[in-house]
PASEBA-1860 file (N, C-alpha, C; in nm, 3 decimals):
! residues 260
1> XXXXXXXX> 16.015/9.024/-0.320/15.998/8.934/-0.190/15.992/9.014/-0.070 ~ 16.075/9.168/-0.012/16.029/9.153/0.091/15.928/9.226/0.098 ~ 15.848/9.299/-0.015/15.701/9.294/-0.009/15.623/9.162/0.039 ~ 15.628/9.078/-0.066/15.558/8.967/-0.035/15.592/8.886/0.113 ~ 15.710/8.921/0.157/15.702/8.875/0.280/15.660/8.958/0.391 ~ 15.640/9.091/0.392/15.535/9.173/0.518/15.404/9.092/0.444 ~ 15.372/9.092/0.328/15.203/9.096/0.310/15.199/8.918/0.413 ~ 15.274/8.854/0.399/15.267/8.709/0.462/15.254/8.706/0.635
9> XXXXXXXX> 15.341/8.784/0.658/15.341/8.810/0.778/15.251/8.871/0.861 ~ 15.178/8.935/0.775/15.011/9.003/0.808/14.915/8.877/0.830 ~ 14.916/8.810/0.705/14.834/8.724/0.679/14.836/8.598/0.812 ~ 14.956/8.559/0.859/14.970/8.539/0.962/14.908/8.558/1.080 ~ 14.931/8.634/1.123/14.881/8.752/1.208/14.723/8.733/1.211 ~ 14.633/8.726/1.117/14.530/8.754/1.047/14.472/8.648/1.144 ~ 14.593/8.507/1.118/14.526/8.392/1.147/14.496/8.412/1.311 ~ 14.602/8.463/1.375/14.553/8.441/1.519/14.455/8.518/1.561
17> XXXXXXXX> 14.438/8.619/1.513/14.332/8.750/1.529/14.196/8.676/1.524 ~ 14.198/8.629/1.422/14.020/8.509/1.397/14.064/8.344/1.455 ~ 14.188/8.367/1.564/14.128/8.229/1.637/14.154/8.081/1.548 ~ 14.190/8.099/1.447/14.217/7.972/1.365/14.315/7.915/1.446 ~ 14.437/7.971/1.539/14.528/7.918/1.568/14.458/7.787/1.693 ~ 14.352/7.929/1.755/14.317/7.798/1.908/14.197/7.690/1.833 ~ 14.182/7.692/1.722/14.070/7.605/1.637/14.153/7.476/1.634 ~ 14.287/7.520/1.609/14.376/7.400/1.545/14.464/7.347/1.645
25> XXXXXXXX> 14.463/7.408/1.769/14.459/7.328/1.899/14.394/7.238/1.964 ~ 14.245/7.287/1.930/14.139/7.186/1.966/14.111/7.116/1.876 ~ 14.130/7.108/1.787/14.119/6.984/1.648/14.247/6.897/1.679 ~ 14.336/6.950/1.724/14.489/6.870/1.766/14.431/6.761/1.877 ~ 14.379/6.828/1.985/14.368/6.723/2.091/14.256/6.633/2.091 ~ 14.214/6.622/1.984/14.078/6.544/1.946/14.155/6.443/1.868 ~ 14.219/6.510/1.753/14.301/6.386/1.703/14.378/6.267/1.802 ~ 14.428/6.358/1.953/14.526/6.322/2.034/14.438/6.186/2.097
33> XXXXXXXX> 14.328/6.272/2.127/14.226/6.181/2.211/14.167/6.045/2.118 ~ 14.158/6.072/2.004/14.165/5.913/1.911/14.253/5.843/1.894 ~ 14.342/5.912/1.865/14.476/5.814/1.868/14.502/5.755/2.033 ~ 14.515/5.826/2.107/14.504/5.736/2.258/14.442/5.651/2.321 ~ 14.314/5.667/2.252/14.212/5.547/2.241/14.312/5.427/2.163 ~ 14.439/5.440/2.138/14.471/5.269/2.083/14.486/5.240/2.190 ~ 14.566/5.241/2.296/14.585/5.197/2.388/14.476/5.082/2.480 ~ 14.386/5.048/2.421/14.281/4.994/2.446/14.276/4.881/2.393
41> XXXXXXXX> 14.311/4.869/2.302/14.356/4.748/2.192/14.527/4.667/2.197 ~ 14.541/4.558/2.192/14.653/4.511/2.152/14.681/4.464/2.012 ~ 14.523/4.421/1.952/14.532/4.417/1.813/14.624/4.521/1.726 ~ 14.761/4.526/1.614/14.804/4.571/1.555/14.745/4.624/1.422 ~ 14.638/4.579/1.390/14.543/4.620/1.262/14.475/4.764/1.337 ~ 14.413/4.684/1.450/14.315/4.789/1.550/14.407/4.956/1.554 ~ 14.551/4.903/1.585/14.576/5.000/1.590/14.638/5.109/1.479 ~ 14.650/5.069/1.311/14.667/5.070/1.236/14.532/5.154/1.189
49> XXXXXXXX> 14.388/5.123/1.184/14.273/5.174/1.185/14.288/5.336/1.266 ~ 14.299/5.327/1.367/14.288/5.440/1.457/14.416/5.530/1.387 ~ 14.488/5.497/1.345/14.595/5.596/1.295/14.538/5.595/1.166 ~ 14.499/5.528/1.041/14.450/5.543/0.961/14.361/5.661/0.976 ~ 14.248/5.678/1.109/14.130/5.789/1.132/14.163/5.895/1.149 ~ 14.284/5.899/1.222/14.315/6.013/1.301/14.418/6.083/1.161 ~ 14.519/6.042/1.084/14.575/6.130/0.979/14.460/6.166/0.896 ~ 14.385/6.083/0.875/14.246/6.104/0.775/14.179/6.235/0.816
57> XXXXXXXX> 14.178/6.288/0.943/14.150/6.381/1.037/14.242/6.514/1.033 ~ 14.352/6.457/0.998/14.488/6.538/0.972/14.444/6.612/0.851 ~ 14.388/6.568/0.743/14.413/6.616/0.607/14.290/6.672/0.572 ~ 14.184/6.654/0.641/14.046/6.740/0.632/14.068/6.838/0.731 ~ 14.103/6.868/0.826/14.104/6.987/0.878/14.217/7.102/0.846 ~ 14.313/7.023/0.791/14.402/7.093/0.685/14.368/7.182/0.568 ~ 14.289/7.083/0.505/14.214/7.080/0.378/14.096/7.170/0.410 ~ 14.036/7.177/0.497/13.973/7.282/0.522/14.003/7.441/0.564
65> XXXXXXXX> 14.111/7.444/0.627/14.167/7.520/0.706/14.265/7.646/0.561 ~ 14.336/7.518/0.491/14.405/7.625/0.361/14.308/7.682/0.256 ~ 14.150/7.615/0.243/14.076/7.698/0.151/13.969/7.801/0.233 ~ 13.965/7.790/0.367/13.869/7.887/0.374/13.997/8.015/0.440 ~ 14.106/7.961/0.424/14.202/8.096/0.473/14.217/8.148/0.377 ~ 14.231/8.099/0.271/14.285/8.177/0.129/14.178/8.189/0.020 ~ 14.044/8.165/0.057/13.935/8.250/0.025/13.888/8.361/0.036 ~ 13.926/8.378/0.151/13.927/8.525/0.271/13.982/8.601/0.230
73> XXXXXXXX> 14.128/8.615/0.160/14.199/8.687/0.189/14.171/8.858/0.062 ~ 14.172/8.818/-0.075/14.124/8.909/-0.155/14.031/8.953/-0.155 ~ 13.897/8.900/-0.127/13.766/8.974/-0.131/13.778/9.038/0.018 ~ 13.834/9.014/0.148/13.835/9.073/0.248/13.908/9.231/0.241 ~ 13.989/9.220/0.151/14.098/9.349/0.135/14.009/9.454/0.082 ~ 13.927/9.374/-0.046/13.839/9.448/-0.130/13.697/9.503/-0.006 ~ 13.706/9.418/0.047/13.547/9.445/0.187/13.619/9.605/0.212 ~ 13.724/9.604/0.295/13.759/9.664/0.388/13.827/9.818/0.312
81> XXXXXXXX> 13.868/9.788/0.168/13.894/9.888/0.104/14.075/9.890/0.140 ~ 14.110/9.802/0.201/14.290/9.841/0.229/14.357/9.816/0.133 ~ 14.304/9.745/0.018/14.380/9.710/-0.129/14.371/9.802/-0.190 ~ 14.370/9.963/-0.199/14.361/10.059/-0.257/14.527/10.140/-0.173 ~ 14.505/10.134/-0.083/14.686/10.176/0.002/14.788/10.145/-0.013 ~ 14.704/9.953/-0.013/14.815/9.851/-0.041/14.862/9.903/-0.205 ~ 14.786/9.880/-0.302/14.842/9.907/-0.446/14.903/10.029/-0.448 ~ 14.871/10.176/-0.378/14.906/10.289/-0.388/15.067/10.280/-0.356
89> XXXXXXXX> 15.117/10.195/-0.265/15.229/10.173/-0.202/15.302/10.119/-0.319 ~ 15.445/10.125/-0.323/15.481/10.021/-0.422/15.493/9.878/-0.357 ~ 15.387/9.826/-0.418/15.356/9.700/-0.383/15.276/9.672/-0.513 ~ 15.300/9.565/-0.594/15.221/9.574/-0.725/15.174/9.478/-0.706 ~ 15.081/9.418/-0.806/14.925/9.324/-0.802/14.996/9.187/-0.763 ~ 15.141/9.128/-0.843/15.196/9.057/-0.803/15.237/9.017/-0.705 ~ 15.302/9.121/-0.665/15.347/9.070/-0.480/15.244/9.076/-0.386 ~ 15.109/9.160/-0.424/14.975/9.128/-0.327/14.980/8.977/-0.325
97> XXXXXXXX> 14.935/8.905/-0.443/14.929/8.793/-0.488/14.996/8.680/-0.385 ~ 15.098/8.729/-0.451/15.300/8.616/-0.394/15.246/8.654/-0.205 ~ 15.218/8.739/-0.171/15.234/8.761/-0.028/15.115/8.697/-0.008 ~ 15.008/8.698/-0.034/14.896/8.618/0.038/14.917/8.459/0.024 ~ 14.967/8.401/-0.084/15.003/8.276/-0.140/15.084/8.214/-0.014 ~ 15.208/8.322/-0.005/15.316/8.271/0.127/15.198/8.242/0.241 ~ 15.159/8.413/0.261/15.098/8.349/0.442/15.006/8.297/0.457 ~ 14.947/8.190/0.316/14.835/8.069/0.404/14.918/8.023/0.382
105> XXXXXXXX> 15.004/7.974/0.272/15.075/7.838/0.270/15.186/7.793/0.390 ~ 15.291/7.956/0.477/15.328/7.917/0.618/15.255/7.884/0.712 ~ 15.115/7.934/0.671/15.026/7.929/0.812/14.984/7.748/0.836 ~ 14.989/7.737/0.703/14.933/7.568/0.680/15.058/7.512/0.716 ~ 15.163/7.568/0.664/15.291/7.496/0.749/15.306/7.437/0.874 ~ 15.270/7.527/0.959/15.246/7.597/1.102/15.166/7.443/1.139 ~ 15.023/7.495/1.085/14.965/7.364/1.103/15.002/7.195/1.103 ~ 15.058/7.221/0.969/15.126/7.069/0.966/15.195/7.022/1.048
113> XXXXXXXX> 15.287/7.094/1.114/15.386/7.059/1.171/15.340/7.084/1.366 ~ 15.252/7.082/1.352/15.167/7.062/1.510/15.142/6.962/1.475 ~ 15.033/6.918/1.388/14.968/6.798/1.404/15.079/6.708/1.361 ~ 15.162/6.672/1.301/15.249/6.554/1.234/15.310/6.508/1.395 ~ 15.324/6.672/1.479/15.441/6.603/1.569/15.358/6.553/1.686 ~ 15.278/6.619/1.716/15.162/6.491/1.834/15.155/6.384/1.742 ~ 15.084/6.405/1.612/15.153/6.224/1.592/15.193/6.131/1.611 ~ 15.322/6.169/1.577/15.466/6.156/1.592/15.454/6.109/1.665
121> XXXXXXXX> 15.454/6.204/1.809/15.472/6.132/1.950/15.364/6.019/2.007 ~ 15.276/6.033/2.011/15.190/5.925/2.034/15.241/5.762/1.984 ~ 15.226/5.819/1.829/15.305/5.665/1.736/15.388/5.652/1.831 ~ 15.540/5.689/1.840/15.651/5.627/1.918/15.604/5.598/2.039 ~ 15.517/5.661/2.102/15.498/5.605/2.250/15.410/5.462/2.250 ~ 15.337/5.438/2.134/15.246/5.339/2.129/15.352/5.256/2.094 ~ 15.368/5.258/1.970/15.427/5.141/1.905/15.565/5.128/1.910 ~ 15.666/5.219/1.954/15.811/5.262/2.032/15.883/5.247/1.875
129> XXXXXXXX> 15.835/5.362/1.795/15.938/5.389/1.678/15.897/5.509/1.612 ~ 15.963/5.560/1.591/15.946/5.701/1.512/16.001/5.692/1.358 ~ 15.980/5.667/1.247/16.003/5.681/1.162/16.018/5.829/1.088 ~ 16.143/5.900/1.155/16.120/6.012/1.088/16.136/6.095/0.972 ~ 16.232/5.994/0.896/16.248/6.019/0.743/16.109/6.034/0.708 ~ 16.010/5.919/0.748/15.894/5.862/0.667/15.773/5.968/0.694 ~ 15.800/6.030/0.782/15.703/6.122/0.859/15.755/6.289/0.823 ~ 15.866/6.299/0.790/15.903/6.422/0.733/15.874/6.433/0.534
137> XXXXXXXX> 15.895/6.301/0.478/15.838/6.273/0.308/15.679/6.322/0.321 ~ 15.597/6.251/0.407/15.469/6.280/0.468/15.424/6.435/0.467 ~ 15.504/6.467/0.572/15.434/6.612/0.571/15.483/6.711/0.500 ~ 15.624/6.701/0.411/15.635/6.765/0.296/15.570/6.736/0.172 ~ 15.504/6.655/0.148/15.421/6.613/0.033/15.280/6.682/0.050 ~ 15.233/6.681/0.206/15.122/6.699/0.201/15.102/6.887/0.213 ~ 15.261/6.953/0.229/15.233/7.061/0.241/15.252/7.118/0.102 ~ 15.295/7.028/-0.011/15.288/7.077/-0.166/15.166/7.039/-0.226
145> XXXXXXXX> 15.083/6.979/-0.173/14.990/6.956/-0.196/14.859/7.077/-0.161 ~ 14.898/7.131/-0.025/14.818/7.236/-0.012/14.856/7.386/-0.065 ~ 14.996/7.359/-0.132/15.019/7.491/-0.203/14.975/7.471/-0.357 ~ 14.927/7.373/-0.377/14.851/7.383/-0.524/14.711/7.410/-0.479 ~ 14.613/7.340/-0.365/14.497/7.376/-0.353/14.524/7.533/-0.325 ~ 14.600/7.573/-0.181/14.586/7.723/-0.199/14.619/7.833/-0.339 ~ 14.691/7.771/-0.420/14.669/7.862/-0.540/14.582/7.843/-0.642 ~ 14.488/7.735/-0.619/14.361/7.698/-0.703/14.245/7.817/-0.647
153> XXXXXXXX> 14.262/7.809/-0.503/14.165/7.911/-0.472/14.208/8.058/-0.453 ~ 14.300/8.094/-0.455/14.298/8.275/-0.472/14.333/8.245/-0.623 ~ 14.315/8.186/-0.674/14.266/8.215/-0.836/14.119/8.234/-0.824 ~ 14.019/8.138/-0.751/13.897/8.166/-0.750/13.861/8.261/-0.729 ~ 13.924/8.344/-0.585/13.901/8.456/-0.526/13.902/8.571/-0.643 ~ 13.958/8.589/-0.776/14.012/8.708/-0.830/13.898/8.646/-0.888 ~ 13.812/8.527/-0.960/13.678/8.521/-1.103/13.552/8.515/-0.988 ~ 13.523/8.453/-0.852/13.422/8.461/-0.794/13.440/8.553/-0.713
161> XXXXXXXX> 13.319/8.643/-0.707/13.277/8.767/-0.586/13.309/8.716/-0.432 ~ 13.192/8.648/-0.399/13.175/8.603/-0.285/13.276/8.511/-0.263 ~ 13.332/8.477/-0.101/13.429/8.405/-0.066/13.379/8.265/-0.042 ~ 13.232/8.285/0.003/13.182/8.122/0.012/13.168/8.065/-0.096 ~ 13.108/8.106/-0.216/13.087/8.035/-0.331/13.231/7.984/-0.336 ~ 13.331/8.074/-0.360/13.461/8.021/-0.433/13.509/7.872/-0.303 ~ 13.501/7.890/-0.171/13.506/7.809/-0.115/13.439/7.704/-0.139 ~ 13.316/7.689/-0.181/13.214/7.571/-0.192/13.283/7.539/-0.304
169> XXXXXXXX> 13.327/7.563/-0.414/13.356/7.530/-0.589/13.509/7.465/-0.567 ~ 13.562/7.506/-0.479/13.720/7.491/-0.461/13.703/7.370/-0.382 ~ 13.608/7.332/-0.262/13.575/7.208/-0.200/13.559/7.130/-0.334 ~ 13.440/7.129/-0.406/13.377/7.019/-0.458/13.511/6.976/-0.601 ~ 13.598/7.087/-0.617/13.670/7.057/-0.710/13.729/6.964/-0.712 ~ 13.852/7.010/-0.538/13.950/6.932/-0.521/13.850/6.813/-0.425 ~ 13.773/6.797/-0.396/13.713/6.679/-0.397/13.713/6.560/-0.504 ~ 13.637/6.640/-0.599/13.675/6.544/-0.693/13.775/6.527/-0.791
177> XXXXXXXX> 13.870/6.594/-0.751/13.973/6.534/-0.839/14.015/6.384/-0.753 ~ 14.037/6.457/-0.583/14.055/6.323/-0.500/14.030/6.168/-0.539 ~ 13.900/6.188/-0.575/13.821/6.129/-0.545/13.791/6.024/-0.703 ~ 13.776/6.130/-0.780/13.752/6.065/-0.955/13.837/6.113/-1.051 ~ 13.917/6.221/-0.974/14.063/6.265/-1.122/14.108/6.109/-1.178 ~ 14.181/5.998/-1.072/14.253/5.873/-1.129/14.177/5.814/-1.180 ~ 14.011/5.818/-1.213/14.005/5.740/-1.315/13.907/5.809/-1.413 ~ 13.918/5.923/-1.464/13.894/5.990/-1.536/13.956/5.929/-1.708
185> XXXXXXXX> 14.059/5.887/-1.702/14.110/5.805/-1.822/14.065/5.662/-1.851 ~ 14.016/5.568/-1.769/13.933/5.497/-1.777/13.796/5.541/-1.825 ~ 13.721/5.635/-1.754/13.618/5.690/-1.826/13.628/5.690/-1.978 ~ 13.761/5.786/-2.010/13.727/5.812/-2.163/13.760/5.731/-2.233 ~ 13.759/5.590/-2.187/13.818/5.481/-2.258/13.648/5.441/-2.333 ~ 13.581/5.487/-2.280/13.426/5.397/-2.284/13.328/5.528/-2.332 ~ 13.426/5.642/-2.347/13.348/5.751/-2.445/13.396/5.774/-2.592 ~ 13.309/5.747/-2.669/13.350/5.763/-2.795/13.337/5.925/-2.849
193> XXXXXXXX> 13.443/5.944/-2.990/13.418/6.024/-3.034/13.442/6.175/-2.957 ~ 13.443/6.312/-2.949/13.482/6.444/-2.921/13.496/6.392/-2.774 ~ 13.363/6.354/-2.707/13.339/6.350/-2.584/13.503/6.262/-2.465 ~ 13.520/6.183/-2.542/13.635/6.102/-2.489/13.791/6.170/-2.495 ~ 13.767/6.249/-2.564/13.900/6.336/-2.619/13.932/6.476/-2.502 ~ 13.776/6.474/-2.489/13.756/6.587/-2.397/13.809/6.555/-2.248 ~ 13.739/6.437/-2.235/13.784/6.382/-2.115/13.942/6.332/-2.060 ~ 13.977/6.287/-2.192/14.104/6.243/-2.184/14.180/6.383/-2.136
201> XXXXXXXX> 14.166/6.495/-2.252/14.252/6.592/-2.204/14.219/6.634/-2.075 ~ 14.112/6.631/-1.994/14.062/6.729/-1.859/14.176/6.573/-1.781 ~ 14.207/6.494/-1.777/14.256/6.401/-1.735/14.421/6.393/-1.684 ~ 14.487/6.472/-1.828/14.606/6.526/-1.833/14.640/6.708/-1.802 ~ 14.523/6.775/-1.761/14.543/6.914/-1.748/14.549/6.904/-1.596 ~ 14.453/6.825/-1.550/14.432/6.872/-1.374/14.532/6.828/-1.349 ~ 14.552/6.910/-1.182/14.641/6.831/-1.072/14.617/6.742/-1.043 ~ 14.707/6.633/-0.965/14.646/6.495/-0.945/14.688/6.503/-0.788
209> XXXXXXXX> 14.562/6.551/-0.738/14.631/6.596/-0.603/14.601/6.435/-0.544 ~ 14.491/6.364/-0.576/14.532/6.174/-0.539/14.672/6.088/-0.509 ~ 14.780/6.169/-0.570/14.883/6.117/-0.539/14.944/6.121/-0.423 ~ 14.942/6.264/-0.358/14.989/6.347/-0.276/14.887/6.260/-0.174 ~ 14.774/6.220/-0.166/14.642/6.193/-0.080/14.683/6.047/-0.056 ~ 14.751/5.956/-0.124/14.796/5.806/-0.120/14.929/5.790/-0.021 ~ 14.993/5.908/-0.027/15.119/5.917/0.056/15.111/5.900/0.188 ~ 14.986/5.890/0.259/14.958/5.845/0.371/14.960/5.685/0.449
217> XXXXXXXX> 15.008/5.629/0.328/14.986/5.513/0.325/15.123/5.446/0.382 ~ 15.260/5.505/0.351/15.364/5.549/0.404/15.361/5.544/0.607 ~ 15.301/5.619/0.624/15.273/5.654/0.718/15.185/5.570/0.800 ~ 15.098/5.551/0.773/15.004/5.420/0.827/15.012/5.312/0.826 ~ 15.077/5.224/0.740/15.132/5.115/0.737/15.282/5.103/0.718 ~ 15.373/5.221/0.815/15.514/5.208/0.824/15.590/5.093/0.684 ~ 15.529/5.154/0.567/15.599/5.110/0.449/15.737/5.131/0.455 ~ 15.817/5.262/0.519/15.936/5.262/0.501/15.897/5.423/0.428
225> XXXXXXXX> 16.047/5.474/0.403/16.017/5.586/0.308/16.039/5.566/0.143 ~ 16.019/5.658/0.071/16.026/5.613/-0.046/16.141/5.709/-0.110 ~ 16.132/5.685/-0.235/16.295/5.717/-0.308/16.334/5.913/-0.298 ~ 16.419/5.985/-0.262/16.409/6.094/-0.299/16.409/6.222/-0.428 ~ 16.427/6.083/-0.527/16.394/6.140/-0.674/16.237/6.126/-0.681 ~ 16.172/6.030/-0.623/16.031/6.040/-0.625/15.969/6.200/-0.564 ~ 16.034/6.163/-0.462/15.966/6.343/-0.354/16.008/6.479/-0.431 ~ 16.152/6.456/-0.516/16.198/6.529/-0.594/16.121/6.576/-0.712
233> XXXXXXXX> 16.045/6.464/-0.774/15.940/6.498/-0.898/15.801/6.542/-0.798 ~ 15.785/6.491/-0.688/15.634/6.515/-0.662/15.642/6.691/-0.662 ~ 15.762/6.737/-0.589/15.779/6.868/-0.536/15.790/6.895/-0.685 ~ 15.842/6.892/-0.805/15.843/6.965/-0.894/15.753/6.957/-0.973 ~ 15.627/6.865/-0.969/15.510/6.858/-0.997/15.419/6.924/-0.930 ~ 15.440/6.983/-0.817/15.324/7.063/-0.708/15.371/7.203/-0.778 ~ 15.510/7.222/-0.796/15.530/7.370/-0.759/15.528/7.413/-0.939 ~ 15.511/7.305/-1.046/15.499/7.401/-1.183/15.309/7.376/-1.141
241> XXXXXXXX> 15.267/7.324/-1.111/15.084/7.338/-1.095/15.063/7.482/-1.019 ~ 15.161/7.514/-0.918/15.171/7.585/-0.813/15.160/7.746/-0.891 ~ 15.283/7.748/-0.945/15.319/7.863/-1.068/15.223/7.868/-1.156 ~ 15.203/7.782/-1.168/15.054/7.804/-1.326/14.941/7.895/-1.263 ~ 14.886/7.827/-1.154/14.771/7.877/-1.113/14.800/8.039/-1.047 ~ 14.920/8.017/-1.013/14.948/8.170/-0.922/15.005/8.303/-1.051 ~ 15.005/8.192/-1.156/15.023/8.306/-1.299/14.912/8.354/-1.341 ~ 14.828/8.268/-1.354/14.695/8.284/-1.417/14.611/8.372/-1.329
249> XXXXXXXX> 14.603/8.360/-1.230/14.568/8.435/-1.090/14.610/8.617/-1.131 ~ 14.735/8.609/-1.108/14.835/8.730/-1.207/14.739/8.788/-1.311 ~ 14.718/8.701/-1.432/14.685/8.764/-1.504/14.576/8.842/-1.535 ~ 14.485/8.735/-1.450/14.290/8.773/-1.441/14.308/8.905/-1.358 ~ 14.388/8.900/-1.276/14.410/9.036/-1.138/14.416/9.126/-1.184 ~ 14.557/9.161/-1.265/14.609/9.230/-1.355/14.528/9.332/-1.453 ~ 14.392/9.267/-1.477/14.283/9.317/-1.587/14.174/9.375/-1.524 ~ 14.144/9.294/-1.408/14.037/9.327/-1.365/14.046/9.471/-1.270
257> XXXX> 13.899/9.539/-1.303/13.926/9.704/-1.304/13.854/9.756/-1.140 ~ 13.934/9.802/-1.008/13.946/9.785/-0.900/13.849/9.930/-0.878 ~ 13.737/9.944/-0.845/13.659/10.097/-0.779/13.618/10.047/-0.638 ~ 13.611/10.206/-0.597/13.551/10.211/-0.440/13.392/10.159/-0.454
END
């Protein structure tokens, strides 16, 4: 774990050098201005609509950051050939994958804290309430969502050669799960034969990321916090898929021949 945490620190520092952190502050300022426009309206529904828009922008920006950051990790090491001295030292391929994952996940965690902190401060200033537990649950489940996404992108980085193609395919897969995944079971009911069985199997095989996405409604509509058993179950669900994807990534990566 010491090697993995050391590699994760390098990933976070790389994010600062690539000015991703400054882009984060620019995006935060945009979200702040959008939410700040709620002061011109007294209608509660309009305020919630703007909150919905701002939170959607937070989800989009963090998803973009997670995919683009994770997609370039292993290919960048290959291109610069720094992967060879890394693996020549007492660093295994599993530790390399785990370190890259932790670095991307922690970087996204910092991003989430900044976004949700600004979002919460502005919400409390205009609505005079700050449901801390609800915000924490929303942030935590959002972070678990990003863990699954990052693990998926790292798997793609050892399968596809170009980071751009990996990022594009992962964007399509994640968006497909978010908008179509929950309807696959109903689609399978209308398909006869083996086609319906394949769609049903796909429904149960994919990670249902849309469950985490729908948690935005807790924050937007002030529905209050959910049960901690549900949070624990969603965390375990995300951890299982993350571990499975990282395990497959390691199995594929350990069989790859790295050449100069």
